[in-house]
Structures are given as structure tokens and as C-alpha cells.
N, C-alpha and C positions, 0 to 999 in steps of 0.2 A: 457382470459375476457375483453371485451371491455369497454372503459370509460362509467359511466353510467349517463349520463345528463351532462349538460354543467357545472355543480357546482363541479364535482368529477374530480380532474387533474388526481389523479391514484390511483389503488387499487389491492394490490397485496398479496398474500398468500405464505409462505414457509412452507414446510410439516415438517421440524423438525427448530426450531429456534435455535439450537445450531451451524447450518450451518453459520447464520449470526453473532452469539457471536465470533466464531473462527475466522471469517475474521475480525471482528471489533476490536479484542485483538490485533491486530498490530499497531492500532493508539497509539502512543506513545508520541504524544504532542499535544499541543492546546487543549481548552475548546470550541471551537466553530468550528463546521463542516459544510461546505457548502454541500449540497444535490443536486446532479445534475440528472436528471431524462430524459432520453431520448431513442430511438428506440434499441439502444443496451442494455440499463440496468440502474443500479443505481450507480453513481460515488459519493465516498465520501471524500472530500478534508480539509486538514487542513493544517497551514503553521506555521512557525516559524519565526520570525525577517524577514520576505521578503526576506530569503536567502535559505531557503529550504521549500519542499513542499512534501506530503504525498497524494497519491489517491489511494484509495480502488474500484475496479470494480467488480460490480456484474453483470452477465450477468443474462439476463431474463431465459435462461434455467433451473437455478438454483431454481426458483419458480415453484410451483405446478398450481398456476393462475398468470397470469400477464397481464397488460394491453396494448392496442394497443396507441402508443404515435406518435402522429403527428409531434407537434413541442415540441422540448426541454423546459426544465424551471427548476429553481434553488431556493432554498431556505436555511435558516441557521438553526440549532440546537444546543443543548448543546450536544457534543459527550458522555461527561463523563456520563451525566444523562442517555444516551441511553445504554451504555454499561453497567453501574449499574443495570437498570431495566431487562435486559436480564441475566444478571449473577445471579439474584435471582431468576428468574423462568425458566432457560433453562434446569435445573435438572443437571444431573450429566456429565459435559462437558470433563470428562476424557475418557467416554466412546468412542471407535473408531465409526467415521462416515462413517458407510459401507452401500452400497447398499443391500436392504433385511433385514438389521437388525431393530430390533425394533425400531419403530420412538418415538420422545420424542413429546415435545407440539408443535403446530403448531402457528406459527405467521401470523396475518394478518395486513398489512401495507395498512394506509388510509390516503389521503391528498387532502383536498378539494380545495385549492386554495389559493391566496396570501393573507395571514393575518390570515388563518385559524391555529388550531394546526394540529401537525402530531402524527395520533392515530397509538399506537400498541396493538392489541388484543392477548392474549396468551389463547390457547384454546387445549382443550383434549378431544378425541372421541364426536367431533362435539357440545361440550360445553364450552362456553366462560368462562373462570377461571377469569382473571383479565384484566383490561384495561388501559394502561397509553397513558397520556396526554402530548405531549411535546410543550412548545410553540416555535413558528417559528420567524425568525426574516429575513429581506432583507438579500439576499446572500451579504458577506462581498467583497468586491475589492481584487482579489487575482492575483499573480503571472500569467502572461499569459505565460505557457510555453506549447511547442509542441517538440517533439524530434520525428520526423518520421524517417523511416529507411535510407530515401535519406541524412537525417542531420548528421547522425551518421558517425565520422571519425575512433575511435578505439573501440572496443569491445572485450569483455572476458566473457567466461560462464565457472563459477566455480561450484565444487562440493560445496555444503553448508558446510558439516563437514571439508572439507579442508580449506575453507575460514575461518571457526571459529577457527582452528588450529593456521591460519596466525594472526588473530586477537590476539590471546593471545600472541604472539611474539612482538606485538607493543610496543613502549615504553610508558608507560603509563604517563609520565611526558610531554610528547609530546603536545604542544597545536594544532600542525597543521599535516594534513596527506598529502602526496605528493602522487601523482600518476602520474606514467611516462609510456608512450609508447614507444617503440623505436622498428624502423622497419629493424636494421640491425646489429645484427640479431633479429628476431621478439623476444621482450620481454615486460613483465608487471613489474613494479616495484613499490613497496609500501616503501615512505619513510617517516621517523620519525625523529624529532631532538628535542632536549633539550639542557639545557645548558651544561650537560654534553657529550655529543654527538650525532653522524648523522649516523642513521643505514638505511640498505636498504634490502627488501626482495625480490629477483626476482625469477620471473616464467616465464617458457617457454612451447611452445606447448608441448613438450615432459613429462611436471610434469604430476603426476599421477593424480592431482585433476583439469586438467586444459581439460574442454570438447573441447571449441574454444578459440582461441586467433587471432584476426583479428588486425594487427598494419598496418595502411594504411598512417600516419604520424608521424613523432615524435614529442612529444607532452608532456608537465609536466607542472601540475596544482596543487595548494596546495587549502586546504580546511580547514576550522575550525573543528579540532577534535571535539568540544563539539556538532557540527551537525551531523557529521557523526556517533558518538555515537549514536543518535536517532533511526538510522536503525536496533541496533541490536536487539530490540525486534522484530522488523519484520523478521529478520533473524533466531529467534527461531521457528518462525510459518513455515518458508517456506521449501519446497520440493527442489526447485531449484532458482539459483541465476545468474542474467545477469548484467554486468557493461559495460557502454559505455559511451562516450562523445563526444561532438561536437566541431566545430572550436572555440567557443567561453569558452571553457572548463566546459560548464556546464554537470555536473555528474547527470547519471542517472542509478540507482539500479531499477530492475525489479526483484519482487519476487512472485514465484508461492506457493501459499498457497493451499494444498491439502485438500480437505471437504470430498468429498465421493469417491469410487472406481474410477469414471471416470469424476468428477467435481472438479472445483478449482476456485478459487477467485484470483485476480491479485492485487498484491501492487506494486505501482511505487513510488519510493523516488526520488526528484531532489535537488541538493544541487549547489549553484553558487559557482564559484571558486573566491578566494581571490583575489582583486585588488594587483596591484605591491605595491601600498602605504600600503596593509594590512601586508605585508610580514615582 
């Protein structure tokens, strides 16, 4: 669907609004979300204390009808209000989202331009059931975080159930999580420490839950455990999990959220490493 006139920034339709709800349920912090609309799809970003950022990417292929976007633009909305609205009208979100299954309610998204509200229309059988109007704000200044493949120093792909088991073994009293990559032998080490002890969990390429482990440089960084814990809600939605770092110790966790048989949304969680004087 092309843009209809100069006053419409974008308009799109999702055939089953549970798809959007499942993706957005991984938003685990922040009241204000920045919405970025570009040629590839929609990105929702939230931040915490200028130290961690979560981005949810919804490609246009997830939509039944989508716009043609020439230039990207952005605005901010209250993410909690958006999720609350979808939770009320999305129907039974526990039913599997499988292609060919009976669809739930459709969702139409519409935004006319700067200063205008963000409209969400819920419908069923071509009839509008209800409409929600979310007030929009100017996009907030956000962390300018980019981590391309060329910037990645070390990387690991882990099975989600395996990482959950590892997380359960972390020292709950630790205020920091250390992530260490070693090259000889290749090893990913998670370190927790408290006033009582320092513990380490070591993963090698041969471990059952390790799909990929690429250690190109020896590197150790520590992160605030309170920030890392924010990623656990995303993990509960994910089917795949990727962890990587760059030279500055920026931590990236990429989660694949399976929505339908062959469709998925992607969440990317960034966390800045502690400075030496924070340790």
C-alpha cells in the first residue's frame, strides 16, 4: 500500500494483532519508546540510564499491507499504553501463531505526521471494533549504537534453554556480570562475584548448548547485573540467542522471537561495559 497523500506518513495492517503483541511483550523497561519507520520496517527503541538499549525490529513482511517509505522518520509514544491496549483486544495470546490457523483480530496502524497521534484500529471480519489514539512526542535523544559484523570482536550463539540453565547458576548476590572471551583454548567465561566468593562458568565449542563460539581476541568486561537482568524477559520470548562484543566492550544480545511458522521478529539488547572506576 503506497502512502495516500502528503499528509499520511504511513499506514499498515497486521492480519493478527497477536503478532505485534508477542513481539512487544519483550519490552522490559522504559515508558517512552522511539518508533523508527524506514524502508525495511518498524523499529521500536527503549533505553535505560543511557547504559542499555533495546530495539524491536518488525519487518514489513510481517504485515498484510505495508507502505512504501522513501525517507525514514521517527516519533515517540508511551510503550506501556500501547502494550496495554493490545493486551486487552488481542484475544487469546496463548494460542500458537501458526500459518493457516484461525486468525485473531486485525490491527491497522496509522500515523499522519509530526505532532499527530498514532492510531491503532482493531477489527474483525472487516469491521472496526475499537480504535486507540496514542499521543506522540518528538523522538528522544538516544544512544547512537551500531554494531555491524565488521565491528564484532567475539561472538557466541547459544541454545536458549542452555543459557537459561547458566543464568540460574549465577550468584544472585553479584552486582556485576563478567563476560570473558579467551582464544587459547577458545572459551566463553561468565564471572560473578560477591563479598563471599568469585565464581566462573566456562563454555567451550564442544559444550552441548554452544552452537557457535568465535573468540578472536582475549577480552574481559564487566556489566551491571541490574541491566543484564533486564534482558531476561526477552529471553523468555526467544527461540534463538546470539551474544557478541566489540573492541570497546559493548555487549550485544540478539534474540529471535518466533511469531509464525516462517516469520519472526528480532530484538537486540545493548549494554555498555563498566568503566574501570565503576568496578
